TIFIDREN-421360 format. One record per residue: residue number from 1; residue in one letter; x, y, z of N, C-alpha, C in turn. Coordinates in steps of 0.05 Angstrom, whole numbers, plus 32768, in hexadecimal, padded with zeros to 4 digits. Example, Ala and Ser with C-alpha at 12.3 -4.5 7.8 and 13.67 -1.06 7.14 Angstrom:
pos,code,n_east,n_north,n_up,ca_east,ca_north,ca_up,c_east,c_north,c_up
1,A,8108,7F8E,809C,80F6,7FA6,809C,8108,7FBE,809C;
2,S,8101,7FD3,808E,8111,7FEB,808F,8102,8001,809D;
***
This chain:
pos,code,n_east,n_north,n_up,ca_east,ca_north,ca_up,c_east,c_north,c_up
1,M,8018,7FE5,8006,8002,8000,7FFF,8010,8025,8000;
2,K,8027,8011,800E,8038,802B,800F,804C,8030,7FFC;
3,A,8048,8020,7FE3,8058,801C,7FCE,804C,8026,7FBE;
4,Q,802A,802A,7FBE,8013,8031,7FAD,8010,804A,7FB4;
5,T,8019,8067,7FCD,8016,8075,7FD1,802A,8082,7FCA;
6,A,8040,8079,7FC1,8060,8089,7FC6,8055,808B,7FA2;
7,Y,8050,807E,7F91,8054,8070,7F77,8036,8089,7F6D;
8,R,8020,808F,7F6E,800F,80A0,7F77,8017,80BE,7F78;
9,N,802F,80C3,7F8B,802E,80DF,7F9A,8046,80DD,7F7E;
10,S,805B,80D7,7F77,8069,80CE,7F6B,8068,80DE,7F3F;
11,H,8053,80C4,7F41,8047,80D5,7F2E,802B,80E8,7F29;
12,R,8026,80F9,7F3D,800E,810C,7F3F,802A,8127,7F46;
13,R,8043,8121,7F4B,8060,8131,7F51,8064,8134,7F2E;
14,H,806D,8123,7F20,806F,8119,7F03,8059,8130,7EED;
15,A,803C,8132,7EEE,802C,8137,7EE4,802F,814A,7EE7;
16,R,8035,8166,7EFC,802C,8175,7F0B,8048,8187,7EF1;
17,M,8062,8180,7EFD,8078,8185,7EEC,806F,817F,7ECA;
18,A,8069,816D,7EC5,806B,8167,7EAC,8050,817F,7E9D;
19,S,8042,8181,7EB9,8024,819F,7EA3,8030,81B9,7EAA;
20,A,804B,81B2,7EAB,804E,81DA,7EB9,805B,81DE,7EA5;
21,F,8060,81F8,7E92,8073,8204,7E82,8091,8208,7E8C;
22,T,809D,8206,7E7D,80C0,820C,7E7E,80B7,8225,7E7E;
23,L,80D8,822E,7E83,80EB,8249,7E81,80E7,8254,7E68;
24,I,80F4,8246,7E5B,80F8,8241,7E39,80DB,8244,7E24;
25,E,80CB,8237,7E2E,80BF,8237,7E23,80A9,8255,7E21;
26,L,80A3,825D,7E37,80A0,8275,7E3D,80AE,828D,7E34;
27,L,80BF,828D,7E2C,80D8,829A,7E20,80DB,829C,7E0D;
28,L,80C8,828A,7DFB,80C9,8282,7DDD,80AB,8293,7DD5;
29,V,8096,8285,7DEC,8080,8296,7DE5,8085,82B0,7DE4;
30,M,808A,82BF,7DF7,808E,82DA,7DF3,809F,82EB,7DE0;
31,V,80BC,82D9,7DD2,80C1,82E5,7DB8,80AA,82DE,7DA2;
32,I,809C,82D4,7D99,8087,82CC,7D8F,8074,82E2,7D88;
33,L,8072,82D8,7DA8,8064,82FC,7DAE,8070,8312,7DA6;
34,V,808B,8318,7DAB,8090,8335,7DAD,808F,8333,7D86;
35,V,8095,8320,7D81,80A2,832A,7D5B,8086,8324,7D47;
36,L,8070,831C,7D51,8050,831C,7D4D,804B,834D,7D52;
37,A,8052,8353,7D65,8046,8366,7D7A,8056,8381,7D5D;
38,A,8072,8376,7D5E,807E,8382,7D53,8076,8382,7D37;
39,V,8064,8370,7D27,8065,8375,7D08,8042,8380,7D0B;
40,V,802F,837E,7D1A,8018,8384,7D19,801A,83A5,7D1B;
41,V,802B,83B2,7D38,801F,83C8,7D43,8031,83DC,7D27;
42,P,8037,83DC,7D19,8047,83FB,7D08,8036,83ED,7CF4;
43,K,8020,83D6,7CEB,800B,83E7,7CCC,7FF9,83E5,7CEA;
44,F,7FF2,83E7,7CF8,7FDB,83FB,7D12,7FE4,841F,7D0D;
45,T,7FFE,841A,7D0D,8003,843A,7D0B,8007,844B,7CFE;
46,A,7FFE,8437,7CE0,8003,844B,7CCC,7FE3,8445,7CB6;
47,R,7FD4,8441,7CCA,7FBB,8434,7CCB,7FAB,8450,7CD3;
48,S,7FAF,845A,7CF0,7FAD,8461,7CF5,7FB0,848A,7CF3;
49,E,7FCF,8484,7CE5,7FD9,84A3,7CD6,7FC7,84A7,7CC2;
50,Q,7FC0,8495,7CBA,7FB2,849A,7C97,7F91,8496,7C9C;
51,A,7F89,8499,7CB7,7F6A,849A,7CC3,7F78,84B6,7CCC;
52,R,7F88,84C9,7CDA,7F7F,84D7,7CE4,7F8A,84E9,7CBE;
53,L,7F9B,84E0,7CB5,7F9A,84F3,7C94,7F7A,84F8,7C82;
54,T,7F74,84E3,7C85,7F58,84E7,7C73,7F3E,84FB,7C84;
55,A,7F43,84F2,7CA3,7F33,850F,7CB8,7F35,852B,7CB6;
56,A,7F4F,8531,7CB0,7F58,854C,7CA1,7F50,8556,7C8C;
57,K,7F50,8542,7C76,7F46,853D,7C62,7F24,8549,7C5D;
58,T,7F1A,8537,7C70,7F02,8543,7C6F,7EFA,855C,7C84;
59,D,7F09,8560,7C96,7F00,857E,7C9E,7EFA,858B,7C90;
60,L,7F16,858F,7C77,7F0E,85A4,7C6A,7EFF,85A4,7C54;
61,T,7EFC,858E,7C4D,7EE5,8584,7C36,7EC7,8597,7C40;
62,N,7EC3,8594,7C66,7EA5,85A4,7C6D,7EB3,85C1,7C7E;
63,F,7EC6,85C7,7C7E,7ECF,85DA,7C88,7EBE,85EF,7C60;
64,E,7ED0,85E2,7C4C,7ECA,85F2,7C2F,7EAC,85F8,7C36;
65,T,7E9D,85DE,7C33,7E85,85DF,7C2C,7E73,85F7,7C3C;
66,A,7E75,85F5,7C5F,7E70,860A,7C73,7E71,862B,7C67;
67,L,7E99,8623,7C63,7E99,863C,7C51,7E86,8653,7C3E;
68,D,7E83,8639,7C22,7E77,8648,7C0E,7E4E,864A,7C1C;
69,A,7E4F,863C,7C2C,7E2C,863D,7C34,7E32,865C,7C43;
70,F,7E3F,8663,7C5B,7E57,867B,7C5F,7E4C,8688,7C4E;
71,E,7E5C,8689,7C38,7E5E,86A9,7C20,7E3E,86A0,7C0A;
72,I,7E39,8696,7C08,7E20,8689,7BFF,7E07,869E,7C12;
73,D,7E08,869E,7C26,7DFA,86AD,7C3B,7E00,86C8,7C3C;
74,N,7E21,86D0,7C43,7E1C,86E5,7C4F,7E2F,86FF,7C2F;
75,G,7E38,86F8,7C1B,7E41,8707,7C07,7E65,86F9,7C07;
76,R,7E69,86FA,7C1A,7E8A,86EA,7C19,7E96,86DC,7C2E;
77,Y,7EB3,86DA,7C38,7EBC,86BD,7C3F,7EBD,86D2,7C51;
78,P,7EC4,86CB,7C78,7ECD,86C9,7C8A,7EE6,86DC,7C86;
79,S,7EEA,86F0,7C96,7F09,86FF,7C94,7F1F,86E7,7CA3;
80,S,7F38,86EF,7C9A,7F46,86D1,7CAF,7F4E,86D9,7CC7;
81,E,7F3C,86F9,7CCD,7F37,86F9,7CEB,7F25,86F8,7CFD;
82,E,7F0F,86F0,7CE4,7EF6,86E2,7CFE,7EF8,86C7,7CFA;
83,G,7F08,86BB,7CDD,7F12,869B,7CE0,7EF5,867C,7CD9;
84,L,7F03,8671,7CE5,7EED,8657,7CE4,7ED8,865A,7CF3;
85,A,7ED7,8671,7D09,7EC4,8673,7D20,7EAC,8684,7D12;
86,A,7EB5,868D,7CFC,7E9E,8696,7CF3,7E8A,8685,7CE6;
87,L,7E87,866C,7CEA,7E81,8653,7CDF,7E71,864A,7CF1;
88,V,7E6E,864F,7D0E,7E61,8644,7D25,7E5A,8662,7D29;
89,T,7E5F,867D,7D35,7E53,8691,7D44,7E50,86AC,7D2A;
90,A,7E3C,86BA,7D30,7E3D,86C5,7D17,7E58,86E4,7D26;
91,P,7E6A,86E5,7D09,7E71,86FB,7D10,7E68,8722,7D08;
92,G,7E6B,872B,7D1E,7E5D,874C,7D1D,7E43,8745,7D1A;
93,D,7E3F,8757,7D06,7E16,875D,7CFD,7E27,8754,7CE0;
94,L,7E11,873A,7CE5,7E18,8731,7CBC,7DF5,8721,7CBD;
95,P,7DE0,872A,7CBC,7DC8,8727,7CB8,7DC0,8708,7CAA;
96,Q,7DD1,870F,7C94,7DC6,86F4,7C87,7DD8,86DA,7C89;
97,W,7DDE,86D9,7CA9,7DF5,86C2,7CC0,7DDC,86AE,7CBB;
98,H,7DD9,8697,7CAA,7DBA,868B,7CB6,7DD3,8674,7CC5;
99,G,7DEF,8671,7CD1,7DFF,865B,7CD9,7DED,864E,7CF6;
100,P,7DF8,8642,7D06,7E1A,8634,7D02,7E1A,8625,7CE7;
101,Y,7E2D,862A,7CDB,7E27,861F,7CC3,7E45,85FE,7CCA;
102,I,7E47,85FB,7CE0,7E65,85E1,7CED,7E56,85EC,7D05;
103,K,7E53,85C8,7D10,7E56,85CD,7D30,7E64,85D0,7D3F;
104,S,7E82,85CD,7D3F,7E92,85DF,7D3C,7EAB,85DC,7D35;
105,V,7EBB,85EA,7D3E,7EDC,85F2,7D2D,7EEA,85E6,7D3C;
106,Q,7EF7,85B8,7D34,7F05,85B6,7D41,7F24,85B4,7D41;
107,S,7F30,85A9,7D51,7F50,85AC,7D3F,7F51,859C,7D2F;
108,D,7F67,8598,7D21,7F76,8584,7D0C,7F7C,8566,7D18;
109,P,7F77,8552,7D1A,7F81,8532,7D29,7F96,8537,7D39;
110,W,7FAD,8546,7D2F,7FB9,854E,7D48,7FC6,8563,7D4C;
111,G,7FA8,856D,7D5A,7FA1,8579,7D75,7FAB,859F,7D6F;
112,Q,7FA9,8599,7D4F,7FAE,85BD,7D53,7F9E,85D1,7D3C;
113,P,7F95,85E2,7D3F,7F82,85F6,7D29,7F89,85EF,7D17;
114,Y,7F6E,85ED,7D0E,7F71,85F0,7CE7,7F7E,8614,7CDA;
115,I,7F8D,8619,7CC3,7F90,863C,7CC9,7F79,8635,7CAA;
116,Y,7F75,8652,7CAB,7F64,865D,7C98,7F68,8680,7C9B;
117,Q,7F6B,867A,7C7C,7F76,869D,7C78,7F5E,86A0,7C5C;
118,Y,7F55,86B6,7C63,7F4F,86CF,7C4A,7F56,86E6,7C51;
119,P,7F50,86E6,7C2B,7F56,86DB,7C17,7F76,86C6,7C13;
120,G,7F6E,86AB,7C0C,7F7D,869A,7C0B,7F9E,86A9,7BF6;
121,S,7FA9,8696,7BF4,7FC4,86A0,7BE7,7FC6,8688,7BC9;
122,H,7FB6,867B,7BC9,7FBA,8655,7BB2,7FA2,8655,7B98;
123,G,7F94,866F,7B9C,7F7D,866D,7B93,7F5F,865F,7B86;
124,S,7F62,865A,7BAA,7F41,864E,7BA8,7F2A,8663,7BBA;
125,G,7F33,8679,7BBA,7F22,868F,7BD5,7F32,8689,7BED;
126,F,7F3A,8675,7BF3,7F3F,8672,7C12,7F4E,865B,7C11;
127,D,7F62,8668,7C2B,7F70,8642,7C2F,7F65,863E,7C4D;
128,I,7F67,8618,7C4D,7F63,8616,7C64,7F80,85F9,7C5E;
129,Y,7F7F,85F7,7C7A,7F97,85EA,7C7B,7FA3,85DC,7C98;
130,S,7FA8,85CB,7C90,7FB7,85BC,7CB2,7FD9,85BB,7CB6;
131,Y,7FE7,85BF,7CC6,7FFC,85B3,7CBF,800B,8599,7CB7;
132,G,7FEC,8592,7CBB,7FF2,8565,7CBE,7FFF,855F,7CD3;
133,P,8009,854A,7CD1,8019,8534,7CF2,8035,853F,7CFC;
134,D,8048,854C,7CE9,805C,8559,7CF2,805B,8578,7D08;
135,R,803A,857B,7D0A,802D,859A,7D0D,804A,85AD,7D07;
136,R,804C,85B0,7CEA,8057,85C2,7CE7,8065,85C7,7CC3;
137,E,805E,85E0,7CBA,8060,85F3,7C9A,806F,85DC,7C90;
138,G,8063,85C8,7C7F,8072,85B4,7C6B,8069,85A7,7C56;
139,N,807C,85A1,7C46,8061,8588,7C3A,805A,8573,7C3B;
140,D,804E,8566,7C5C,8031,855C,7C63,8023,856C,7C6E;
141,D,8021,857F,7C5E,8005,8593,7C69,7FEC,8589,7C5B;
142,I,7FD2,8584,7C6D,7FBC,8584,7C5B,7FB2,85A1,7C53;
143,V,7FAF,85A3,7C3A,7F9D,85BD,7C2E,7F81,85B7,7C1E;
144,N,7F7A,85DA,7C1A,7F6B,85C8,7C04,7F6B,85D7,7BED;
145,W,7F8B,85DB,7BED,7F84,85E3,7BC3,7FA0,85CC,7BC1;
146,T,7F9D,85CB,7BAD,7FB2,85B8,7B90,7FCF,85BB,7B94;
147,T,7FD8,85AA,7BA5,7FF4,85AA,7BA6,8004,8593,7B8B;
148,T,8021,85AE,7B82,8024,85A2,7B6A,8049,8593,7B6D;
149,N,804E,8580,7B79,805E,8570,7B7F,8079,856F,7B5F;
***
C-alpha cells in the first residue's frame, strides 16, 4: 500500500511538472509576440495618419461650402480678421447673415487652428489650409488650392 501511495505521489508530481511551461517556452512566445507587434503596429500607425489627412481635406471642403453660402447671403467672404468664426456667429452688422453656416470651428486633426485668408493669394478667392502633420509651413500642408510639384 505504501508503495502504491508513493507511486501516486510521484506520478502527480511528474504530471504537475509536465504541465508547466519552461522558461525557454515562455521566452519563445514573448519573442513571437514582439515580432508580430513590430509588423502590425506600423501598419495601424500609417492608417491613422491617412485618416487624419482625409479628415483635414474633408474639413477644408466643408469650410469652402460654408464660405460660399456666407458669400451668397452677404455678397462677400469674411475678412481675414473675421476669420472662420464668421461662419458660426454674425460679424458686425450683416442683415443678410443667415447662419450659422457650420456648427463650430474645430482645430485640424493635429490640434492646430486652420488658417484662413481673404483675399487669397492662390486664385481661389480665399485661402484656407492646415500646416499638416509637422505643424509647420511646408510641403505637407493641406490646402484648398491646387499645388504643382
